[in-house]
NULOMI-894371 format. One record per residue: x, y, z of N, C-alpha, C in turn; residue in three letters. Coordinates in steps of 0.2 Angstrom, whole numbers, padded with zeros to 4 digits, always signed. Example, Ala and Ser with C-alpha at 12.3 -4.5 7.8 and 13.67 -1.06 7.14 Angstrom:
+0066-0028+0039+0062-0022+0039+0066-0016+0039ALA +0064-0011+0035+0068-0005+0036+0064+0000+0039SER 
END
This chain:
+0004-0008-0001-0001+0000+0000+0005+0006+0001MET +0005+0009-0006+0008+0015-0006+0005+0021-0004LYS +0007+0026+0000+0003+0032+0002+0007+0036+0001ILE +0005+0044+0001+0007+0048-0001+0011+0053+0004ASP +0009+0051+0011+0012+0057+0017+0012+0050+0023ILE +0015+0051+0026+0017+0046+0033+0019+0049+0037LEU +0015+0052+0043+0016+0056+0047+0019+0053+0053ALA +0025+0054+0056+0028+0050+0062+0028+0056+0069ILE +0027+0052+0074+0026+0058+0080+0029+0052+0087GLY +0034+0057+0093+0034+0052+0097+0030+0048+0102ALA +0025+0053+0102+0018+0050+0108+0012+0053+0103HIS +0008+0046+0105+0001+0050+0101-0002+0058+0104PRO -0004+0060+0100-0005+0068+0100+0000+0074+0097ASP +0007+0070+0097+0011+0076+0093+0010+0077+0087ASP +0006+0072+0083+0006+0072+0075+0000+0077+0077ILE -0005+0078+0078-0011+0080+0079-0010+0089+0081GLU -0006+0089+0086-0003+0096+0089+0002+0099+0085LEU +0006+0095+0080+0008+0099+0075+0006+0100+0069GLY +0003+0097+0067+0001+0094+0059-0005+0094+0056ALA -0010+0095+0063-0017+0091+0061-0020+0094+0057GLY -0020+0102+0056-0023+0103+0049-0021+0102+0043ALA -0014+0104+0044-0011+0102+0037-0013+0094+0036THR -0013+0089+0040-0014+0082+0036-0024+0082+0035LEU -0026+0084+0039-0034+0086+0037-0036+0088+0030ALA -0033+0095+0029-0032+0098+0023-0029+0092+0014LYS -0024+0089+0016-0022+0084+0012-0026+0079+0011GLU -0030+0076+0015-0034+0071+0016-0040+0073+0013ILE -0042+0079+0014-0049+0083+0011-0047+0081+0004ALA -0040+0085+0002-0039+0084-0007-0037+0078-0009GLN -0037+0072-0008-0037+0066-0010-0032+0063-0008GLY -0029+0067-0004-0020+0061-0003-0022+0056+0003ARG -0017+0051+0002-0018+0046+0008-0012+0048+0012THR -0014+0047+0018-0011+0049+0025-0010+0043+0028VAL -0005+0041+0031-0004+0037+0037-0001+0038+0043GLY -0002+0038+0050+0000+0039+0055+0006+0033+0058ILE +0011+0036+0061+0015+0030+0064+0016+0035+0073ILE +0016+0031+0077+0018+0033+0083+0022+0030+0086ASP +0027+0033+0088+0033+0028+0090+0034+0025+0097LEU +0029+0029+0101+0027+0026+0109+0021+0026+0111THR +0018+0024+0114+0013+0024+0118+0011+0030+0123ARG +0014+0033+0125+0016+0037+0128+0015+0036+0135GLY +0016+0031+0138+0014+0026+0145+0019+0030+0150GLU +0023+0036+0148+0026+0040+0155+0023+0045+0155LEU +0017+0045+0151+0014+0052+0153+0010+0055+0159GLY +0010+0059+0162+0007+0062+0170+0001+0058+0169THR -0002+0061+0164-0011+0060+0163-0013+0055+0161ARG -0017+0051+0162-0019+0043+0158-0015+0040+0159GLY -0017+0036+0154-0013+0027+0153-0011+0027+0148THR -0007+0022+0146-0006+0020+0139-0013+0016+0135ALA -0016+0014+0138-0023+0010+0136-0028+0017+0133GLU -0028+0021+0138-0033+0027+0135-0031+0031+0131THR -0024+0030+0129-0021+0034+0125-0022+0032+0118ARG -0021+0026+0118-0023+0019+0113-0029+0021+0109ASP -0035+0021+0114-0042+0024+0112-0042+0031+0107LYS -0038+0036+0113-0039+0043+0111-0036+0043+0103GLU -0030+0039+0103-0029+0042+0096-0032+0039+0090ALA -0035+0030+0090-0038+0029+0087-0044+0032+0084GLU -0048+0036+0091-0052+0041+0087-0051+0046+0085ASN -0045+0050+0086-0041+0055+0082-0041+0054+0075ALA -0038+0049+0072-0037+0044+0068-0043+0044+0063LYS -0047+0045+0067-0056+0042+0063-0058+0050+0061LYS -0055+0054+0065-0058+0063+0066-0054+0066+0060ILE -0047+0063+0060-0045+0065+0052-0045+0063+0047LEU -0047+0057+0047-0047+0053+0041-0041+0049+0037GLY -0037+0048+0042-0032+0043+0041-0031+0037+0039ALA -0029+0034+0034-0031+0027+0031-0028+0022+0037SER -0022+0023+0040-0020+0019+0046-0017+0022+0053PHE -0016+0019+0058-0011+0022+0063-0009+0015+0067ARG -0003+0014+0067+0002+0011+0067+0007+0013+0076ILE +0007+0009+0081+0012+0012+0085+0017+0006+0086ASN +0022+0010+0086+0029+0005+0085+0030+0002+0093MET +0027+0004+0097+0028+0002+0104+0036+0003+0108GLY +0038+0008+0104+0047+0009+0106+0046+0012+0115PHE +0051+0012+0119+0048+0013+0126+0049+0020+0127ALA +0044+0025+0129+0043+0030+0130+0047+0033+0134ASP +0050+0039+0132+0057+0041+0137+0064+0039+0134GLY +0064+0033+0132+0070+0029+0132+0072+0026+0126PHE +0067+0028+0122+0071+0024+0115+0075+0027+0112PHE +0080+0027+0109+0087+0030+0104+0087+0029+0099ILE +0091+0032+0097+0093+0033+0088+0097+0027+0086ASN +0097+0022+0086+0100+0016+0086+0099+0013+0080ASP +0104+0006+0078+0103+0002+0072+0095-0003+0073LYS +0094-0005+0080+0088-0008+0081+0082-0004+0080GLU +0082+0003+0081+0075+0006+0082+0074+0009+0075HIS +0081+0009+0071+0080+0011+0064+0077+0007+0060GLN +0079+0001+0060+0078-0005+0054+0070-0007+0055LEU +0069-0006+0061+0061-0007+0064+0056+0000+0059LYS +0059+0005+0060+0055+0013+0056+0056+0011+0048LEU +0064+0007+0046+0065+0006+0040+0060+0004+0036ILE +0059-0002+0040+0053-0007+0037+0046-0003+0035SER +0044+0000+0041+0038+0004+0038+0038+0008+0033GLN +0043+0013+0032+0044+0018+0028+0044+0014+0020ILE +0048+0008+0019+0048+0003+0014+0041+0001+0011ARG +0038-0002+0018+0030-0005+0016+0026+0000+0014LYS +0026+0008+0015+0021+0012+0013+0023+0016+0007TYR +0031+0017+0006+0033+0020+0004+0031+0028+0001GLN +0032+0032+0007+0027+0039+0007+0033+0042+0003PRO +0030+0049+0000+0033+0053-0004+0035+0058+0001ASP +0031+0059+0006+0033+0066+0010+0032+0063+0018ILE +0036+0063+0023+0035+0062+0029+0038+0068+0034ILE +0032+0068+0039+0030+0075+0045+0034+0070+0051LEU +0037+0074+0053+0040+0073+0059+0042+0077+0065CYS +0044+0074+0071+0044+0078+0075+0051+0084+0075ASN +0049+0089+0079+0054+0096+0079+0060+0094+0080ALA +0065+0099+0076+0073+0097+0078+0073+0098+0085PHE +0070+0104+0089+0072+0104+0096+0066+0107+0099ASP +0065+0104+0105+0060+0106+0109+0059+0103+0117ASP +0054+0105+0119+0055+0103+0128+0055+0097+0129ARG +0052+0093+0127+0052+0086+0128+0057+0083+0124HIS +0060+0078+0127+0068+0075+0125+0065+0071+0121ILE +0060+0066+0120+0059+0062+0117+0058+0066+0108ASP +0055+0071+0109+0054+0075+0101+0060+0076+0097HIS +0066+0078+0100+0072+0079+0096+0076+0072+0093PRO +0075+0067+0099+0076+0061+0098+0072+0057+0090LYS +0065+0058+0092+0062+0055+0086+0063+0059+0080ALA +0066+0065+0079+0068+0069+0075+0071+0065+0071SER +0079+0067+0075+0085+0062+0073+0082+0055+0070ASP +0079+0052+0075+0079+0044+0072+0074+0044+0064LEU +0068+0048+0064+0065+0048+0059+0071+0050+0053THR +0074+0057+0053+0077+0059+0048+0084+0053+0045SER +0087+0050+0049+0090+0044+0047+0088+0039+0046HIS +0082+0037+0048+0078+0030+0045+0078+0034+0037SER +0074+0039+0035+0073+0039+0030+0080+0038+0024CYS +0085+0042+0027+0089+0041+0023+0091+0035+0022PHE +0094+0033+0027+0096+0023+0028+0089+0019+0023LEU +0083+0019+0023+0079+0017+0021+0079+0016+0013SER +0085+0022+0010+0086+0022+0002+0091+0018+0001GLY +0096+0014+0006+0102+0011+0005+0101+0003+0003LEU +0103+0001-0003+0101-0007-0006+0104-0011-0002GLN +0108-0009+0002+0113-0015+0004+0110-0016+0013LYS +0105-0012+0014+0101-0011+0022+0096-0016+0019ILE +0096-0023+0023+0091-0028+0020+0086-0026+0026ASN +0080-0028+0025+0072-0027+0029+0068-0031+0024THR +0065-0034+0030+0059-0041+0026+0052-0037+0030GLU +0048-0039+0026+0041-0038+0028+0037-0043+0033ASP +0033-0042+0034+0028-0048+0038+0028-0054+0036GLU +0028-0055+0030+0027-0063+0028+0035-0065+0025LYS +0039-0060+0028+0048-0062+0027+0051-0062+0019GLY +0046-0057+0016+0048-0055+0011+0054-0048+0007VAL +0059-0050+0005+0063-0044+0006+0060-0038+0004LEU +0061-0034+0007+0059-0027+0004+0063-0021+0000GLN +0060-0018-0005+0065-0015-0008+0065-0007-0005LYS +0072-0004-0007+0075+0003-0002+0070+0008-0006PRO +0067+0014-0002+0063+0018-0003+0065+0023+0001TRP +0066+0029-0001+0069+0035+0002+0065+0041+0000ARG +0060+0043+0004+0055+0050+0004+0057+0053+0002PRO +0056+0056-0003+0058+0064-0008+0058+0071-0002SER +0054+0073+0003+0052+0075+0007+0052+0074+0015LYS +0056+0076+0018+0054+0076+0026+0053+0083+0030VAL +0051+0085+0032+0048+0090+0035+0044+0091+0042TYR +0049+0096+0046+0048+0094+0054+0042+0098+0056HIS +0038+0097+0059+0032+0101+0062+0034+0104+0069TYR +0032+0111+0070+0033+0114+0075+0029+0112+0082MET +0032+0113+0088+0027+0109+0094+0028+0114+0100GLN +0032+0114+0106+0031+0117+0111+0035+0124+0109TRP +0041+0122+0106+0044+0129+0108+0043+0134+0100LYS +0041+0139+0099+0041+0144+0094+0045+0145+0090ASN +0049+0141+0086+0055+0140+0082+0053+0145+0074VAL +0056+0147+0074+0055+0150+0065+0057+0146+0061GLU +0048+0144+0059+0047+0141+0054+0053+0142+0044PRO +0053+0138+0042+0057+0139+0035+0051+0139+0030ASP +0044+0138+0031+0039+0138+0027+0033+0137+0031PHE +0027+0138+0029+0021+0138+0032+0014+0137+0028VAL +0010+0132+0030+0005+0129+0027-0001+0133+0026VAL -0005+0136+0022-0011+0139+0023-0016+0133+0024ASP -0019+0132+0032-0023+0128+0034-0030+0131+0035VAL -0032+0136+0030-0039+0140+0034-0045+0135+0032SER -0049+0135+0034-0055+0131+0036-0054+0123+0040GLY -0047+0123+0042-0047+0116+0043-0044+0116+0052TYR -0045+0121+0053-0041+0122+0063-0048+0118+0066LEU -0054+0118+0066-0060+0116+0070-0057+0108+0068ASP -0055+0104+0063-0055+0098+0063-0047+0095+0067LYS -0043+0101+0065-0036+0099+0070-0038+0100+0077LYS -0042+0105+0079-0044+0105+0088-0048+0098+0089LEU -0054+0097+0085-0058+0090+0086-0053+0085+0087GLU -0049+0083+0082-0043+0077+0084-0038+0079+0091ALA -0038+0086+0090-0032+0086+0098-0035+0085+0103VAL -0043+0086+0104-0046+0085+0109-0050+0080+0110PHE -0048+0077+0105-0051+0068+0106-0046+0065+0113ALA -0038+0069+0113-0035+0066+0120-0037+0069+0124TYR -0044+0068+0128-0047+0069+0134-0044+0069+0139LYS -0038+0065+0140-0035+0063+0147-0029+0069+0148THR -0027+0072+0142-0020+0076+0140-0023+0083+0141GLN -0025+0085+0139-0029+0093+0139-0034+0096+0143PHE -0035+0101+0143-0039+0104+0149-0046+0103+0149HIS -0049+0099+0156-0054+0100+0156-0058+0100+0163GLN -0062+0106+0163-0065+0108+0168-0067+0104+0176ARG -0067+0098+0174-0070+0094+0178-0064+0087+0180ASP -0058+0087+0177-0054+0083+0178-0049+0082+0186SER -0048+0077+0187-0046+0076+0194-0040+0075+0193SER -0036+0075+0186-0028+0073+0185-0024+0079+0187GLU -0017+0077+0188-0013+0082+0188-0012+0087+0184PRO -0011+0094+0185-0010+0098+0181-0002+0098+0177ILE -0002+0096+0171+0005+0099+0167+0005+0102+0163THR +0011+0104+0159+0011+0111+0155+0006+0111+0149PRO +0003+0104+0145-0003+0105+0140-0008+0103+0144ILE -0010+0105+0151-0017+0103+0151-0019+0109+0154SER -0014+0114+0155-0020+0122+0155-0023+0125+0149THR -0026+0130+0152-0030+0134+0147-0027+0137+0142THR -0020+0139+0145-0014+0142+0141-0012+0140+0135ASN -0011+0132+0136-0009+0128+0131-0014+0127+0127PHE -0019+0126+0129-0027+0124+0124-0026+0131+0121LYS -0027+0138+0122-0029+0144+0119-0023+0144+0114ASP -0016+0142+0116-0012+0143+0112-0012+0139+0105SER -0014+0135+0105-0014+0130+0098-0019+0134+0092ILE -0024+0138+0095-0029+0142+0089-0025+0147+0090SER -0021+0152+0093-0018+0158+0091-0012+0157+0089TYR -0006+0152+0089-0002+0150+0084-0003+0150+0077ARG -0010+0146+0076-0011+0147+0071-0013+0152+0067ALA -0018+0156+0071-0019+0164+0068-0014+0168+0068GLN -0008+0167+0071-0002+0170+0071+0001+0170+0064ASP +0002+0163+0064+0005+0161+0056+0002+0164+0049LEU -0005+0163+0053-0009+0164+0045-0009+0170+0043GLY -0008+0177+0050-0007+0183+0050-0002+0185+0045ARG +0003+0182+0048+0010+0182+0044+0010+0182+0036LEU +0005+0176+0033+0004+0177+0027+0000+0180+0022ILE -0006+0183+0028-0011+0182+0026-0015+0180+0025GLY -0017+0175+0027-0024+0170+0028-0026+0171+0035VAL -0031+0166+0036-0032+0165+0042-0030+0160+0048GLU -0028+0155+0045-0025+0148+0050-0018+0148+0044HIS -0012+0145+0049-0007+0142+0044-0004+0136+0049ALA +0002+0131+0047+0005+0127+0052+0011+0130+0050GLU +0017+0127+0054+0025+0129+0053+0027+0123+0051GLY +0032+0123+0046+0037+0117+0047+0044+0119+0044TYR +0050+0114+0048+0056+0115+0046+0059+0110+0042ASN +0064+0113+0038+0066+0107+0034+0074+0106+0033VAL +0076+0101+0031+0084+0099+0033+0087+0100+0024GLU +0083+0103+0020+0087+0106+0014+0081+0110+0011ARG +0085+0112+0006+0081+0118+0003+0072+0116+0001TYR +0069+0121+0002+0062+0119-0001+0063+0123-0008VAL +0062+0121-0012+0060+0123-0021+0054+0125-0024ALA +0053+0130-0028+0048+0130-0030+0048+0131-0037VAL +0043+0128-0043+0044+0129-0050+0044+0135-0052LYS +0042+0140-0050+0039+0147-0052+0038+0152-0045SER +0039+0158-0048+0038+0163-0044+0030+0163-0040LEU +0026+0161-0046+0019+0161-0044+0016+0154-0041SER +0022+0149-0039+0020+0146-0035+0018+0148-0027ASP +0022+0153-0027+0022+0156-0018+0014+0160-0017LEU +0012+0160-0011+0006+0163-0010+0007+0171-0008ILE 
END
């Protein structure tokens, strides 16, 4: 099953927070999108791995993604090594995405830059013919290297290399984000307060999209960083 876009996140909810509106827009325009969570977020202060599994599945349905896979890596302790790379390479080769969306280069949570590096390195290594991986049936997989790897914004207000006009899709993003009921602000929740469970953070999801949209003259936008130049075919491609 070849797909257009594969979104990868360290934890369930990373993708929705960083790229939810972009994915909703791409899916609405007919692109096929798959999601991979590297961990179950089992070390999170609020909720459990089991509740986050259910929330992640609900968020997938809201966005309309074709599938969602959890790699089961250890939350907080996975590393960018050969073992983890080969497992991720196998998924990249299986779905052959043209575009990868992944975690930020640098962020407050230590898993985010680790996931960023792991994904980037796996994308490169996935294109090397002398690295052998097999699918679920034991069939040798062909090399595949995504042509584009983009890193979505997370906690830190990094300066994006480019932004995507997501006007009309913020509501879908918010619906997917708040499918994670254990993680975000709920008035009647007895769970401990965390940095992302505050009303300030909840409001920041909208005002960041509004501010990025303001800077490019649209209603809402999401920002991304790149590992190499982003090219356009002509000046008219820019908005």
